C-alpha positions as CSV (number, residue, x, y, z in Angstrom):
1,X,73.2,107.7,73.7
2,X,71.2,108.2,76.9
3,X,72.7,107.7,80.3
4,X,70.9,107.3,83.6
5,X,72.1,108.7,86.9
6,X,70.7,107.0,90.0
7,X,71.1,108.6,93.5
8,X,70.7,105.5,95.8
9,X,69.1,105.7,99.2
10,X,67.8,103.0,101.6
11,X,64.1,103.7,100.7
12,X,64.0,105.8,97.5
13,X,65.9,106.2,94.3
14,X,66.2,109.5,92.4
15,X,66.7,108.8,88.7
16,X,67.6,111.2,85.9
17,X,68.1,110.4,82.2
18,X,70.5,112.6,80.2
19,X,71.1,112.5,76.5
20,X,74.9,112.5,76.0
21,X,74.6,114.1,72.6
22,X,72.7,117.1,74.0
23,X,73.7,117.4,77.6
24,X,72.4,120.9,77.9
25,X,68.9,119.7,77.5
26,X,66.7,119.3,80.6
27,X,66.9,115.7,81.8
28,X,64.0,113.4,82.5
29,X,63.5,112.8,86.3
30,X,61.6,110.1,88.1
31,X,61.4,108.9,91.7
32,X,61.2,105.2,92.7
33,X,61.2,103.3,95.9
34,X,63.6,100.4,96.5
35,X,60.9,97.7,96.8
36,X,61.3,94.8,94.3
37,X,58.1,95.8,92.3
38,X,59.4,99.3,92.0
39,X,62.8,98.2,90.9
40,X,61.1,96.3,88.0
41,X,59.2,99.5,87.2
42,X,62.5,101.3,87.1
43,X,63.9,98.8,84.6
44,X,60.9,99.1,82.3
45,X,61.0,102.9,82.4
46,X,64.7,103.0,81.6
47,X,64.2,100.7,78.7
48,X,61.3,102.9,77.4
49,X,63.7,105.9,77.6
50,X,66.3,104.0,75.6
51,X,69.0,104.1,78.3
52,X,72.1,102.1,77.4
53,X,74.3,103.0,80.4
54,X,73.6,103.8,84.1
55,X,75.8,105.2,86.9
56,X,75.0,105.1,90.6
57,X,76.8,105.9,93.9
58,X,78.1,103.2,96.1
59,X,75.9,104.0,99.0
60,X,76.6,101.5,101.8
61,X,75.1,98.2,100.5
62,X,71.9,99.6,99.1
63,X,73.2,99.8,95.6
64,X,73.4,96.0,95.3
65,X,69.7,95.3,94.7
66,X,69.6,98.1,92.0
67,X,72.7,96.7,90.3
68,X,71.4,93.1,90.2
69,X,68.1,94.3,88.7
70,X,69.7,96.3,85.9
71,X,72.9,94.3,85.3
72,X,71.6,91.9,82.6
73,X,70.1,94.8,80.5
74,X,72.6,97.6,80.4
75,X,76.1,98.7,81.1
76,X,76.5,99.9,84.7
77,X,79.1,102.0,86.5
78,X,79.5,102.3,90.3
79,X,81.0,105.6,91.4
80,X,82.6,106.4,94.7
81,X,80.5,108.9,96.6
82,X,83.5,111.0,97.4
83,X,84.1,111.8,93.8
84,X,80.6,113.1,93.4
85,X,80.6,115.6,96.2
86,X,78.5,118.7,95.9
87,X,79.4,122.2,97.0
88,X,78.3,123.1,100.5
89,X,74.7,124.2,100.6
90,X,74.0,123.0,97.0
91,X,73.2,119.3,97.6
92,X,70.0,118.0,96.2
93,X,68.9,114.4,95.3
94,X,68.1,115.0,91.7
95,X,71.1,117.3,91.3
96,X,73.3,114.6,92.7
97,X,72.0,112.1,90.1
98,X,72.4,114.6,87.3
99,X,76.0,115.4,88.5
100,X,76.8,111.7,88.4
101,X,76.0,111.6,84.6
102,X,77.8,114.8,83.7
103,X,80.9,113.8,85.6
104,X,80.8,110.4,84.0
105,X,80.7,112.0,80.6
106,X,83.6,114.3,81.6
107,X,85.6,111.3,83.0
108,X,85.8,112.9,86.5
109,X,84.3,110.0,88.6
110,X,86.3,107.5,90.5
111,X,84.7,104.2,89.5
112,X,84.8,101.0,91.6
113,X,85.5,97.5,90.4
114,X,82.4,95.3,90.5
115,X,83.2,91.7,89.7
116,X,80.8,89.3,87.9
117,X,78.2,87.3,89.7
118,X,80.4,84.2,90.2
119,X,83.2,86.1,91.7
120,X,80.8,88.0,94.0
121,X,79.8,84.7,95.5
122,X,83.4,83.8,96.1
123,X,84.0,87.1,97.8
124,X,81.0,86.7,100.1
125,X,82.1,83.2,101.2
126,X,85.8,84.1,101.7
127,X,84.9,87.3,103.6
128,X,82.4,85.4,105.8
129,X,85.1,82.9,106.6
130,X,87.4,85.7,107.5
131,X,84.8,87.1,109.9
132,X,84.3,83.7,111.5
133,X,88.1,83.4,112.0
134,X,88.1,86.8,113.7
135,X,85.2,85.7,115.9
136,X,87.1,82.6,116.9
137,X,90.1,84.7,117.9
138,X,87.8,87.1,119.8
139,X,86.2,84.1,121.6
140,X,89.6,82.7,122.6
141,X,90.4,86.1,124.2
142,X,87.1,86.0,126.1
143,X,87.9,82.5,127.3
144,X,91.3,83.7,128.4
145,X,89.7,86.5,130.4
146,X,87.3,84.2,132.0
147,X,90.1,81.8,133.1
148,X,92.0,84.8,134.6
149,X,88.9,85.5,136.7
150,X,89.0,81.8,137.8
151,X,92.7,82.3,138.6
152,X,93.6,79.5,136.3
153,X,96.9,80.0,134.3
154,X,96.4,77.3,131.6
155,X,97.7,79.4,128.8
156,X,101.1,79.8,130.5
157,X,101.9,76.1,130.4
158,X,99.9,75.2,127.2
159,X,101.1,76.8,123.9
160,X,97.7,76.6,122.3
161,X,94.7,77.2,124.6
162,X,92.3,75.7,122.0
163,X,94.5,72.8,121.1
164,X,93.7,69.1,121.9
165,X,94.9,69.2,125.5
166,X,93.5,72.6,126.2
167,X,90.1,71.7,124.9
168,X,90.0,68.5,127.0
169,X,90.8,70.4,130.1
170,X,88.4,73.2,129.4
171,X,85.5,70.8,128.7
172,X,86.2,68.9,131.9
173,X,86.4,72.2,133.8
174,X,83.0,73.3,132.3
175,X,81.4,70.0,133.3
176,X,82.3,70.6,137.0
177,X,85.7,69.0,137.5
178,X,87.6,71.0,140.1
179,X,90.5,68.7,141.1
180,X,93.7,70.1,139.6
181,X,95.3,66.6,139.5
182,X,92.4,65.1,137.6
183,X,92.5,68.0,135.2
184,X,96.2,67.6,134.7
185,X,95.8,63.9,133.7
186,X,94.0,65.2,130.6
187,X,97.1,66.9,129.3
188,X,99.1,65.3,126.5
189,X,102.5,63.8,127.1
190,X,104.0,66.2,124.5
191,X,103.2,69.3,126.6
192,X,106.4,71.3,127.3
193,X,105.8,71.4,131.0
194,X,106.0,69.1,134.0
195,X,103.0,67.7,135.8
196,X,103.6,69.8,138.8
197,X,103.6,73.0,136.7
198,X,100.3,71.9,135.1
199,X,98.7,71.2,138.5
200,X,99.9,74.5,139.8
201,X,98.4,76.3,136.8
202,X,95.1,74.6,137.2
203,X,94.8,75.4,140.9
204,X,92.1,78.1,141.0
205,X,88.6,78.9,142.2
206,X,85.9,78.4,139.6
207,X,82.4,79.4,140.5
208,X,79.4,77.6,139.1
209,X,78.3,80.5,137.0
210,X,81.8,80.9,135.5
211,X,81.8,77.2,134.6
212,X,78.4,77.6,132.9
213,X,79.7,80.6,130.9
214,X,82.8,78.6,129.9
215,X,80.4,75.8,128.7
216,X,78.5,78.3,126.5
217,X,81.7,79.6,125.0
218,X,82.9,76.1,124.2
219,X,79.5,75.4,122.4
220,X,80.0,78.6,120.4
221,X,83.5,77.6,119.6
222,X,82.3,74.2,118.3
223,X,79.7,76.0,116.1
224,X,82.3,78.4,114.7
225,X,84.6,75.5,113.8
226,X,81.8,73.7,112.1
227,X,80.8,76.7,110.1
228,X,84.4,77.3,109.0
229,X,84.7,73.7,107.9
230,X,81.5,74.0,106.0
231,X,82.7,77.2,104.3
232,X,85.9,75.5,103.3
233,X,84.1,72.8,101.5
234,X,81.7,75.3,99.8
235,X,84.6,77.5,98.6
236,X,86.5,74.4,97.3
237,X,83.4,73.3,95.4
238,X,82.8,76.8,94.0
239,X,86.3,77.2,92.8
240,X,86.7,73.7,91.4
241,X,86.6,74.9,87.7
242,X,89.6,77.1,88.5
243,X,91.6,74.6,90.5
244,X,94.7,75.0,88.3
245,X,94.8,78.7,89.1
246,X,94.5,78.0,92.9
247,X,97.4,75.4,92.7
248,X,99.6,77.8,90.7
249,X,99.1,80.7,93.2
250,X,99.5,78.4,96.2
251,X,103.0,77.5,95.0
252,X,104.1,81.1,95.5
253,X,106.3,81.4,98.7
254,X,104.2,82.8,101.5
255,X,100.9,81.7,100.1
256,X,98.9,78.6,100.6
257,X,95.6,77.2,99.4
258,X,93.5,79.3,101.8
259,X,95.4,82.5,100.8
260,X,95.2,81.7,97.1
261,X,91.4,81.3,97.3
262,X,91.1,84.7,99.0
263,X,93.3,86.3,96.3
264,X,91.3,84.8,93.5
265,X,88.0,85.7,95.1
266,X,89.1,89.4,95.2
267,X,90.8,89.8,91.7
268,X,89.4,86.8,89.7
269,X,91.0,83.6,88.4
270,X,93.1,85.4,85.7
271,X,93.2,89.0,87.1
272,X,92.1,90.0,83.6
273,X,90.4,93.2,84.8
274,X,93.8,94.8,85.6
275,X,96.0,95.4,82.5
276,X,99.2,95.4,84.4
277,X,100.7,94.6,87.8
278,X,101.0,98.3,88.5
279,X,97.3,98.8,88.1
280,X,96.6,95.9,90.4
281,X,99.0,97.3,93.0
282,X,97.4,100.7,92.8
283,X,93.9,99.1,93.3
284,X,95.1,97.1,96.3
285,X,96.6,100.2,97.8
286,X,100.2,99.0,98.2
287,X,101.9,101.7,96.0
288,X,102.9,105.2,97.3
289,X,100.3,107.9,96.9
290,X,100.9,111.5,95.8
291,X,99.7,114.8,97.2
292,X,101.6,117.4,95.2
293,X,101.2,121.1,95.5
294,X,103.6,123.8,94.2
295,X,105.9,121.1,92.9
296,X,106.2,119.5,96.3
297,X,104.8,116.2,97.4
298,X,103.3,116.7,100.9
299,X,102.3,113.0,101.5
300,X,103.1,109.6,100.0
301,X,100.4,107.9,102.0
302,X,98.9,105.0,100.1
303,X,95.2,104.9,99.0
304,X,92.7,102.9,101.1
305,X,92.5,100.2,98.5
306,X,91.1,96.7,99.0
307,X,91.7,96.0,102.7
308,X,90.9,92.2,102.3
309,X,93.5,91.6,99.7
310,X,96.0,93.9,101.3
311,X,95.7,91.9,104.5
312,X,96.4,88.6,102.8
313,X,99.4,90.0,100.8
314,X,100.8,91.6,103.9
315,X,100.8,88.3,105.7
316,X,102.2,86.5,102.7
317,X,105.0,89.1,102.3
318,X,106.1,88.6,105.9
319,X,106.0,84.8,105.5
320,X,107.8,84.8,102.1
321,X,110.9,86.5,103.4
322,X,111.6,83.5,105.7
323,X,111.7,81.2,102.7
324,X,115.3,80.4,102.0
325,X,116.5,81.1,98.4
326,X,113.1,82.7,97.4
327,X,112.8,85.7,95.2
328,X,111.0,87.6,98.0
329,X,113.9,87.0,100.4
330,X,116.3,88.4,97.7
331,X,114.2,91.5,97.4
332,X,114.0,91.9,101.2
333,X,117.8,91.5,101.6
334,X,118.3,94.0,98.7
335,X,116.1,96.6,100.4
336,X,117.5,95.9,103.9
337,X,120.4,98.3,103.8
338,X,118.1,101.2,102.9
339,X,115.0,100.4,104.9
340,X,114.4,98.9,108.3
341,X,112.4,95.7,108.2
342,X,109.0,97.2,109.0
343,X,108.7,99.9,106.3
344,X,109.9,97.5,103.6
345,X,106.6,95.7,103.9
346,X,104.9,97.7,101.1
347,X,107.7,97.0,98.7
348,X,107.4,93.2,99.4
349,X,103.7,93.4,99.0
350,X,104.1,95.2,95.6
351,X,106.5,92.4,94.6
352,X,103.9,89.8,95.8
353,X,101.3,91.5,93.7
354,X,103.5,91.4,90.6
355,X,104.7,87.8,91.2
356,X,101.2,86.5,92.0
357,X,99.6,88.1,88.9
358,X,102.4,86.5,86.8
359,X,101.7,83.1,88.3
360,X,97.9,83.5,87.8
361,X,98.5,84.2,84.1
362,X,101.1,81.4,83.7
363,X,100.0,78.2,82.0
364,X,103.0,75.9,82.6
365,X,103.0,74.6,86.2
366,X,106.4,73.1,85.8
367,X,108.1,76.4,84.8
368,X,110.5,77.8,87.4
369,X,109.7,81.0,89.3
370,X,112.9,82.6,87.9
371,X,111.6,82.3,84.4
372,X,108.8,84.7,85.4
373,X,111.2,87.4,86.6
374,X,112.3,90.2,84.3
375,X,116.0,90.6,83.5
376,X,117.2,93.0,86.2
377,X,115.2,91.2,88.9
378,X,116.4,87.8,87.7
379,X,119.9,89.2,87.9
380,X,119.3,90.3,91.5
381,X,118.0,86.8,92.4
382,X,121.0,85.2,90.8
383,X,123.4,87.5,92.7
384,X,121.6,86.4,95.9
385,X,122.0,82.7,95.2
386,X,125.4,82.9,93.5
387,X,127.9,85.3,95.2
388,X,130.5,84.8,92.5
389,X,128.0,86.1,89.9
390,X,127.9,89.4,91.8
391,X,131.7,89.7,91.4
392,X,131.5,89.2,87.6
393,X,128.7,91.7,87.2
394,X,130.3,94.3,89.5
395,X,127.5,93.9,92.1
396,X,124.8,95.4,89.8
397,X,121.3,94.8,91.0
398,X,122.8,92.5,93.7
399,X,121.5,92.5,97.2
400,X,124.0,94.0,99.6
401,X,124.6,90.9,101.7
402,X,128.0,90.4,103.4
403,X,129.7,87.3,102.0
404,X,132.4,85.3,103.7
405,X,135.8,86.7,102.9
406,X,138.5,84.4,101.4
407,X,141.0,82.7,103.7
408,X,143.8,84.8,102.2
409,X,142.3,88.1,103.2
410,X,141.6,86.6,106.7
411,X,145.3,85.6,107.0
412,X,146.3,89.2,106.3
């Protein structure tokens, strides 16, 4: 079997073909550019050579066009560039491509997970939506800074600067209204402040150029909101065939429809690529790492992992512990005596990974969450919900939560 190694750059590709049965033989070498016509020539040449597999480095985003050209015709592998490092002073383009193949044969490369075409579209949309959401937060901070320069303290008396009342006041201010009393009339009756406090907060000195800048920021905010709404409809339409998986995952405490869509976009509708929850947790980067030397572990720092999925699970874990009677709250209370609240986050994220994968693979929507929990963990959840069960089992696997003492002991 012949394997191709491709050293990817922005403008050129260095390609070698190695016969796996005779790896000591001199490989075939060829140089191509990254233009579309040259990528087609690369495909024809690899097919002439009888190549069945190809491996390439994940160089920035430049590997994507090569991958899309070769994906329908052969098996592809994407290697992390860190695992194909060359010794200092011995780096060469063709040698790098040849080293890719030899380390792939020796199973020494760290390969990246590349989803199918449909899931890649999901990822692009959800990640674009995340970037727009961050842009919206950044824009809100810029508007807050501009209001401070105007000496207007609107955010002190309004809980949400970009809420209905806040937007009405900001739009009137951008259009040239300077009377604090007139601006205060635009506030909603449900605001948690008096009219005098609102008038005092709106008493400032706004210059014409500052009002013009505020108008531009409001226009940009309107555009971002429209784009986010458009992406929401596009994501819902794209994931419509997997609506059941989205609903199942959204029922997990701490998650919602938006979070469920992001999780499915990262791991797939069934998470079938990962044979176990432990593998998924390792890929996400939520399990402890290991750096052992001389039988001593010098660091337990987690791997980098998938930052997009880890962010969603981190937020979900912190939201799930506030859900009364949930499994995640039981795990949190169980870990609380040993860990302070902050470091217990990775453990909760690991539980969220395991629980979410179970829900994504479940078929019965009416099944209770406790039925998905293994024996010891189900016992822990039962001990949390039923204090008398902990007394019968001797407190095994039970969260260490102080219960109310009987009245007899109080009388003593």
